[in-house]
NUNUPA-233745 format. One record per residue: chain; z, x, y of N, C-alpha, C, CB in turn. Coordinates in steps of 0.05 Angstrom, whole numbers. Last residue first. Glycine has a CB too. Layout:
REM residues N
+---+--------+--------+--------+--------+--------+--------+--------+--------+--------+--------+--------+--------+
: c :   n.c3 :   n.c1 :   n.c2 :  ca.c3 :  ca.c1 :  ca.c2 :   c.c3 :   c.c1 :   c.c2 :  cb.c3 :  cb.c1 :  cb.c2 :
+---+--------+--------+--------+--------+--------+--------+--------+--------+--------+--------+--------+--------+
: A :      Z :      X :      Y :      Z :      X :      Y :      Z :      X :      Y :      Z :      X :      Y :
...
+---+--------+--------+--------+--------+--------+--------+--------+--------+--------+--------+--------+--------+
***
This chain:
REM residues 140
+---+--------+--------+--------+--------+--------+--------+--------+--------+--------+--------+--------+--------+
: c :   n.c3 :   n.c1 :   n.c2 :  ca.c3 :  ca.c1 :  ca.c2 :   c.c3 :   c.c1 :   c.c2 :  cb.c3 :  cb.c1 :  cb.c2 :
+---+--------+--------+--------+--------+--------+--------+--------+--------+--------+--------+--------+--------+
: A :   -119 :    -49 :    148 :   -103 :    -48 :    123 :   -120 :    -36 :    101 :    -93 :    -76 :    115 :
: A :   -159 :    -55 :    185 :   -143 :    -31 :    186 :   -127 :    -27 :    160 :   -124 :    -32 :    210 :
: A :   -178 :   -106 :    173 :   -196 :    -83 :    171 :   -181 :    -57 :    170 :   -216 :    -83 :    195 :
: A :   -133 :   -136 :    186 :   -142 :   -134 :    158 :   -160 :   -111 :    154 :   -156 :   -160 :    149 :
: A :   -133 :   -131 :    242 :   -111 :   -121 :    226 :   -119 :   -117 :    197 :    -87 :   -139 :    228 :
: A :   -181 :   -158 :    252 :   -178 :   -131 :    261 :   -156 :   -117 :    245 :   -172 :   -129 :    291 :
: A :   -169 :   -209 :    234 :   -190 :   -194 :    220 :   -188 :   -164 :    227 :   -218 :   -205 :    227 :
: A :   -132 :   -224 :    273 :   -124 :   -222 :    245 :   -144 :   -205 :    229 :   -120 :   -249 :    232 :
: A :   -167 :   -226 :    317 :   -143 :   -208 :    317 :   -133 :   -203 :    288 :   -121 :   -219 :    335 :
: A :   -203 :   -266 :    303 :   -213 :   -238 :    307 :   -189 :   -218 :    306 :   -227 :   -236 :    334 :
: A :   -170 :   -311 :    300 :   -184 :   -302 :    276 :   -192 :   -273 :    280 :   -208 :   -319 :    270 :
: A :   -156 :   -314 :    355 :   -135 :   -311 :    334 :   -147 :   -300 :    308 :   -122 :   -339 :    328 :
: A :   -206 :   -322 :    378 :   -190 :   -298 :    385 :   -168 :   -293 :    364 :   -177 :   -302 :    412 :
: A :   -222 :   -370 :    356 :   -238 :   -347 :    350 :   -223 :   -321 :    357 :   -265 :   -348 :    365 :
: A :   -183 :   -406 :    377 :   -184 :   -401 :    348 :   -200 :   -375 :    342 :   -197 :   -424 :    334 :
: A :   -148 :   -384 :    435 :   -172 :   -396 :    423 :   -173 :   -388 :    394 :   -198 :   -386 :    438 :
: A :   -106 :   -354 :    452 :   -100 :   -382 :    444 :   -125 :   -395 :    431 :    -92 :   -397 :    469 :
: A :    -89 :   -300 :    470 :   -104 :   -306 :    446 :    -99 :   -334 :    436 :    -98 :   -286 :    423 :
: A :    -98 :   -298 :    542 :    -82 :   -298 :    518 :    -98 :   -307 :    494 :    -58 :   -318 :    522 :
: A :   -147 :   -262 :    576 :   -121 :   -275 :    580 :   -105 :   -274 :    553 :   -124 :   -304 :    589 :
: A :   -196 :   -246 :    532 :   -191 :   -255 :    560 :   -166 :   -272 :    560 :   -216 :   -271 :    570 :
: A :   -189 :   -191 :    491 :   -186 :   -220 :    493 :   -181 :   -227 :    522 :   -162 :   -229 :    475 :
: A :   -222 :   -143 :    454 :   -213 :   -150 :    481 :   -212 :   -180 :    483 :   -231 :   -137 :    503 :
: A :   -218 :   -100 :    400 :   -218 :   -128 :    408 :   -206 :   -131 :    436 :   -201 :   -145 :    388 :
: A :   -249 :    -56 :    352 :   -234 :    -61 :    377 :   -237 :    -91 :    384 :   -244 :    -44 :    400 :
: A :   -250 :     -9 :    297 :   -258 :    -34 :    311 :   -241 :    -37 :    336 :   -254 :    -58 :    293 :
: A :   -240 :     41 :    278 :   -253 :     22 :    259 :   -261 :     -4 :    273 :   -234 :     15 :    237 :
: A :   -240 :    105 :    298 :   -238 :     78 :    309 :   -254 :     59 :    291 :   -249 :     76 :    338 :
: A :   -206 :    158 :    283 :   -228 :    143 :    271 :   -225 :    113 :    278 :   -228 :    146 :    239 :
: A :   -193 :    210 :    330 :   -185 :    185 :    316 :   -209 :    171 :    305 :   -169 :    167 :    336 :
: A :   -205 :    255 :    360 :   -206 :    257 :    330 :   -197 :    232 :    316 :   -190 :    279 :    322 :
: A :   -211 :    250 :    413 :   -185 :    261 :    404 :   -184 :    263 :    373 :   -163 :    243 :    414 :
: A :   -259 :    225 :    416 :   -258 :    252 :    425 :   -233 :    266 :    416 :   -261 :    254 :    456 :
: A :   -242 :    174 :    401 :   -259 :    189 :    383 :   -260 :    218 :    390 :   -287 :    177 :    383 :
: A :   -212 :    160 :    447 :   -199 :    162 :    421 :   -216 :    178 :    401 :   -195 :    134 :    409 :
: A :   -251 :    160 :    487 :   -228 :    178 :    489 :   -216 :    182 :    462 :   -207 :    166 :    509 :
: A :   -284 :    118 :    467 :   -295 :    146 :    471 :   -272 :    166 :    472 :   -312 :    148 :    496 :
: A :   -248 :     76 :    471 :   -259 :     84 :    445 :   -270 :    112 :    447 :   -281 :     64 :    436 :
: A :   -240 :     74 :    526 :   -218 :     79 :    508 :   -227 :     89 :    481 :   -199 :     55 :    506 :
: A :   -291 :     58 :    543 :   -280 :     84 :    551 :   -257 :     93 :    533 :   -271 :     83 :    581 :
: A :   -290 :      7 :    518 :   -311 :     26 :    511 :   -302 :     55 :    519 :   -337 :     19 :    525 :
: A :   -248 :    -20 :    543 :   -244 :    -11 :    515 :   -266 :      8 :    506 :   -244 :    -35 :    497 :
: A :   -264 :    -35 :    592 :   -247 :    -12 :    591 :   -244 :     -2 :    562 :   -219 :    -19 :    602 :
: A :   -290 :    -84 :    588 :   -306 :    -59 :    586 :   -289 :    -34 :    583 :   -324 :    -57 :    611 :
: A :   -271 :   -134 :    595 :   -260 :   -118 :    573 :   -274 :    -91 :    569 :   -260 :   -133 :    548 :
: A :   -295 :   -155 :    640 :   -303 :   -164 :    614 :   -293 :   -148 :    591 :   -333 :   -164 :    613 :
: A :   -262 :   -178 :    699 :   -281 :   -160 :    686 :   -289 :   -172 :    659 :   -269 :   -132 :    682 :
: A :   -194 :   -200 :    688 :   -219 :   -199 :    704 :   -237 :   -179 :    691 :   -213 :   -192 :    735 :
: A :   -157 :   -196 :    649 :   -157 :   -220 :    666 :   -181 :   -222 :    684 :   -133 :   -222 :    682 :
: A :   -149 :   -178 :    581 :   -158 :   -172 :    608 :   -159 :   -198 :    623 :   -186 :   -158 :    607 :
: A :   -116 :   -145 :    525 :   -125 :   -169 :    540 :   -134 :   -160 :    568 :   -102 :   -190 :    542 :
: A :   -130 :   -108 :    464 :   -117 :   -114 :    489 :   -128 :   -139 :    503 :   -119 :    -90 :    508 :
: A :   -139 :    -56 :    416 :   -139 :    -84 :    425 :   -125 :    -86 :    451 :   -126 :   -102 :    404 :
: A :   -166 :    -15 :    364 :   -157 :    -17 :    392 :   -158 :    -47 :    400 :   -175 :      0 :    411 :
: A :   -148 :     19 :    304 :   -162 :     -3 :    318 :   -150 :     -5 :    346 :   -160 :    -30 :    301 :
: A :   -155 :     79 :    265 :   -143 :     63 :    286 :   -160 :     39 :    293 :   -137 :     80 :    311 :
: A :   -143 :    129 :    216 :   -157 :    104 :    224 :   -141 :     89 :    245 :   -162 :     86 :    199 :
: A :   -135 :    199 :    233 :   -126 :    173 :    222 :   -143 :    150 :    232 :    -96 :    168 :    228 :
: A :   -151 :    243 :    261 :   -161 :    240 :    234 :   -153 :    214 :    221 :   -152 :    262 :    217 :
: A :    -92 :    249 :    298 :   -120 :    257 :    295 :   -128 :    255 :    266 :   -124 :    286 :    306 :
: A :    -40 :    238 :    310 :    -54 :    220 :    291 :    -84 :    226 :    289 :    -50 :    191 :    301 :
: A :    -21 :    276 :    345 :     -6 :    272 :    320 :    -21 :    255 :    300 :     21 :    260 :    327 :
: A :    -54 :    272 :    390 :    -56 :    296 :    373 :    -42 :    293 :    346 :    -44 :    320 :    388 :
: A :    -38 :    218 :    408 :    -65 :    225 :    398 :    -66 :    250 :    381 :    -84 :    227 :    421 :
: A :     15 :    217 :    430 :      9 :    207 :    403 :    -17 :    217 :    392 :      9 :    177 :    403 :
: A :     14 :    235 :    483 :     32 :    249 :    463 :     24 :    241 :    434 :     61 :    241 :    469 :
: A :    -21 :    199 :    506 :    -26 :    228 :    509 :    -10 :    244 :    488 :    -18 :    238 :    537 :
: A :      5 :    151 :    496 :    -20 :    157 :    482 :    -26 :    187 :    483 :    -43 :    141 :    495 :
: A :     48 :    154 :    531 :     53 :    153 :    502 :     28 :    161 :    487 :     63 :    124 :    494 :
: A :     19 :    154 :    580 :     37 :    177 :    573 :     44 :    177 :    543 :     63 :    175 :    589 :
: A :    -10 :    104 :    576 :    -24 :    129 :    574 :     -5 :    153 :    568 :    -39 :    135 :    600 :
: A :     31 :     62 :    582 :     16 :     67 :    557 :      4 :     95 :    555 :     -6 :     46 :    555 :
: A :     58 :     64 :    633 :     72 :     61 :    608 :     56 :     71 :    583 :     80 :     32 :    604 :
: A :     20 :     79 :    673 :     49 :     83 :    677 :     65 :     82 :    651 :     60 :     62 :    696 :
: A :    -32 :     67 :    663 :    -25 :     95 :    664 :      5 :    100 :    669 :    -41 :    108 :    685 :
: A :    -67 :     23 :    623 :    -43 :     25 :    639 :    -33 :     54 :    639 :    -21 :      6 :    629 :
: A :   -138 :     35 :    625 :   -113 :     33 :    610 :    -89 :     36 :    629 :   -112 :     56 :    589 :
: A :   -179 :     -6 :    669 :   -169 :     20 :    659 :   -144 :     15 :    642 :   -162 :     38 :    683 :
: A :   -204 :    -44 :    706 :   -212 :    -40 :    678 :   -205 :    -12 :    668 :   -242 :    -44 :    675 :
: A :   -176 :    -31 :    757 :   -205 :    -37 :    754 :   -214 :    -29 :    726 :   -221 :    -22 :    776 :
: A :   -113 :    -50 :    735 :   -130 :    -42 :    758 :   -158 :    -50 :    754 :   -128 :    -12 :    762 :
: A :   -116 :    -52 :    663 :   -101 :    -51 :    688 :   -121 :    -43 :    710 :    -78 :    -30 :    686 :
: A :   -121 :    -87 :    603 :   -135 :    -74 :    625 :   -117 :    -75 :    649 :   -163 :    -88 :    630 :
: A :    -68 :    -75 :    554 :    -85 :    -92 :    571 :   -100 :    -75 :    591 :    -68 :   -114 :    585 :
: A :    -67 :    -46 :    491 :    -61 :    -42 :    519 :    -79 :    -61 :    535 :    -65 :    -13 :    528 :
: A :    -50 :    -24 :    425 :    -57 :    -46 :    444 :    -48 :    -40 :    472 :    -44 :    -70 :    434 :
: A :    -70 :      1 :    364 :    -61 :      8 :    390 :    -69 :    -13 :    410 :    -71 :     36 :    399 :
: A :    -54 :     10 :    299 :    -67 :    -10 :    317 :    -54 :     -5 :    344 :    -63 :    -40 :    306 :
: A :    -61 :     62 :    252 :    -49 :     52 :    277 :    -67 :     31 :    290 :    -45 :     75 :    296 :
: A :    -41 :     88 :    187 :    -61 :     78 :    206 :    -46 :     65 :    230 :    -80 :     57 :    193 :
: A :      2 :    108 :    159 :    -26 :    115 :    150 :    -47 :    108 :    171 :    -32 :    101 :    124 :
: A :     63 :    136 :    182 :     43 :    114 :    182 :     16 :    125 :    174 :     42 :    100 :    209 :
: A :     98 :    177 :    190 :    107 :    156 :    171 :     86 :    134 :    167 :    133 :    144 :    181 :
: A :     79 :    208 :    231 :     73 :    216 :    204 :     81 :    196 :    183 :     86 :    243 :    198 :
: A :    103 :    185 :    276 :     75 :    179 :    270 :     67 :    187 :    242 :     57 :    194 :    290 :
: A :    153 :    194 :    296 :    151 :    179 :    271 :    123 :    174 :    262 :    166 :    153 :    274 :
: A :    146 :    216 :    345 :    154 :    234 :    324 :    154 :    221 :    297 :    181 :    246 :    330 :
: A :    140 :    173 :    379 :    116 :    186 :    369 :    122 :    207 :    347 :    101 :    200 :    392 :
: A :    175 :    116 :    372 :    179 :    145 :    374 :    155 :    159 :    362 :    206 :    153 :    359 :
: A :    174 :     55 :    407 :    160 :     72 :    387 :    166 :    102 :    393 :    130 :     67 :    387 :
: A :    194 :     25 :    448 :    209 :     26 :    423 :    197 :     44 :    402 :    211 :     -1 :    411 :
: A :    158 :     26 :    489 :    185 :     35 :    494 :    201 :     39 :    469 :    199 :     15 :    512 :
: A :    113 :      3 :    468 :    112 :     32 :    473 :    140 :     42 :    478 :     94 :     38 :    497 :
: A :    136 :    -40 :    415 :    127 :    -37 :    442 :    127 :     -7 :    447 :    145 :    -52 :    463 :
: A :    114 :    -47 :    347 :    131 :    -33 :    367 :    119 :    -36 :    395 :    134 :     -3 :    360 :
: A :    114 :    -70 :    281 :    105 :    -74 :    308 :    125 :    -62 :    328 :    101 :   -105 :    314 :
: A :     90 :    -50 :    218 :    112 :    -50 :    236 :    101 :    -53 :    265 :    130 :    -25 :    233 :
: A :     65 :    -72 :    157 :     59 :    -68 :    185 :     84 :    -71 :    202 :     38 :    -89 :    195 :
: A :     36 :    -57 :     96 :     62 :    -60 :    109 :     56 :    -54 :    139 :     84 :    -41 :     97 :
: A :    -21 :    -94 :     71 :     -8 :    -71 :     83 :     20 :    -78 :     92 :    -25 :    -60 :    107 :
: A :    -48 :   -140 :     53 :    -33 :   -123 :     34 :    -19 :    -99 :     45 :    -50 :   -115 :     13 :
: A :    -71 :   -175 :     87 :    -89 :   -158 :     71 :    -74 :   -138 :     53 :   -108 :   -144 :     90 :
: A :    -27 :   -195 :    113 :    -42 :   -213 :     95 :    -61 :   -198 :     77 :    -57 :   -235 :    111 :
: A :    -16 :   -151 :    144 :      3 :   -158 :    123 :    -11 :   -177 :    103 :     28 :   -173 :    134 :
: A :    -59 :   -152 :    180 :    -54 :   -128 :    163 :    -37 :   -135 :    139 :    -42 :   -105 :    179 :
: A :    -49 :   -201 :    205 :    -74 :   -197 :    190 :    -71 :   -173 :    171 :    -97 :   -193 :    208 :
: A :     -1 :   -190 :    230 :     -2 :   -211 :    210 :    -27 :   -208 :    193 :     -3 :   -239 :    224 :
: A :    -17 :   -151 :    266 :      2 :   -144 :    245 :      1 :   -165 :    223 :     30 :   -142 :    256 :
: A :    -50 :   -182 :    299 :    -61 :   -159 :    285 :    -43 :   -152 :    262 :    -65 :   -135 :    304 :
: A :    -11 :   -217 :    319 :    -33 :   -228 :    303 :    -46 :   -205 :    287 :    -54 :   -242 :    320 :
: A :     21 :   -182 :    349 :     33 :   -197 :    327 :     12 :   -208 :    308 :     51 :   -220 :    338 :
: A :    -17 :   -166 :    387 :     -5 :   -146 :    369 :      7 :   -160 :    344 :     17 :   -130 :    383 :
: A :    -26 :   -212 :    416 :    -48 :   -201 :    400 :    -36 :   -182 :    379 :    -69 :   -187 :    417 :
: A :     24 :   -215 :    441 :     15 :   -237 :    423 :     -7 :   -228 :    405 :      6 :   -262 :    439 :
: A :     21 :   -169 :    473 :     42 :   -171 :    452 :     34 :   -193 :    432 :     69 :   -178 :    465 :
: A :    -19 :   -184 :    508 :    -25 :   -163 :    489 :     -4 :   -162 :    467 :    -26 :   -135 :    503 :
: A :     10 :   -225 :    536 :    -15 :   -231 :    522 :    -22 :   -209 :    501 :    -38 :   -232 :    542 :
: A :     54 :   -208 :    565 :     59 :   -220 :    538 :     33 :   -226 :    523 :     74 :   -245 :    541 :
: A :     45 :   -179 :    610 :     48 :   -208 :    613 :     55 :   -222 :    587 :     23 :   -220 :    624 :
: A :     43 :   -126 :    595 :     56 :   -133 :    620 :     62 :   -162 :    622 :     38 :   -125 :    643 :
: A :     50 :    -88 :    539 :     43 :   -114 :    548 :     58 :   -121 :    573 :     48 :   -136 :    526 :
: A :     30 :    -39 :    493 :     42 :    -44 :    519 :     32 :    -71 :    528 :     35 :    -21 :    540 :
: A :     40 :    -25 :    422 :     27 :    -39 :    445 :     44 :    -36 :    471 :     23 :    -68 :    438 :
: A :     26 :    -11 :    357 :     40 :     -1 :    380 :     25 :    -12 :    405 :     41 :     30 :    381 :
: A :     35 :    -18 :    292 :     22 :    -33 :    313 :     38 :    -26 :    338 :     21 :    -64 :    308 :
: A :     25 :     21 :    237 :     41 :     18 :    261 :     24 :      4 :    281 :     51 :     46 :    272 :
: A :     21 :     10 :    167 :      8 :      9 :    193 :     29 :      6 :    215 :    -12 :    -15 :    194 :
: A :     12 :     36 :    104 :     32 :     29 :    124 :     20 :     32 :    152 :     57 :     48 :    121 :
: A :    -18 :     12 :     43 :    -18 :     28 :     68 :      3 :     18 :     87 :    -46 :     26 :     81 :
: A :      0 :     17 :    -23 :      0 :      0 :      0 :      0 :     18 :     25 :     25 :    -19 :      0 :
+---+--------+--------+--------+--------+--------+--------+--------+--------+--------+--------+--------+--------+
***
């Protein structure tokens, strides 16, 4: 059984809701999944996980949050180089384009990006819920 860490930053709760759905999908596919906010995740525990689901909403003009999320990501990426990851988050304006830059950054750091999901606002639509669970299942 694979062990997945779902690590997220959420300013409004939307990305947190997606994180829970991603973890649910991973569990339904047979993985063990632990969910952490960036404040609760210790990057020194990265070796305890086979794969990672990383979540961050778009901030500013379609960028990763640089106050909470990016400092953790800077420390985490070298520790999980070569591992499978999925990326997810929410956005309120734009079109979720920030995830393309995030994918490029992740792949340059040696992460194997299996998929990504950008949800406008909260994951209340059936297709968003399904997509989040499928993302978790893909990682499992």
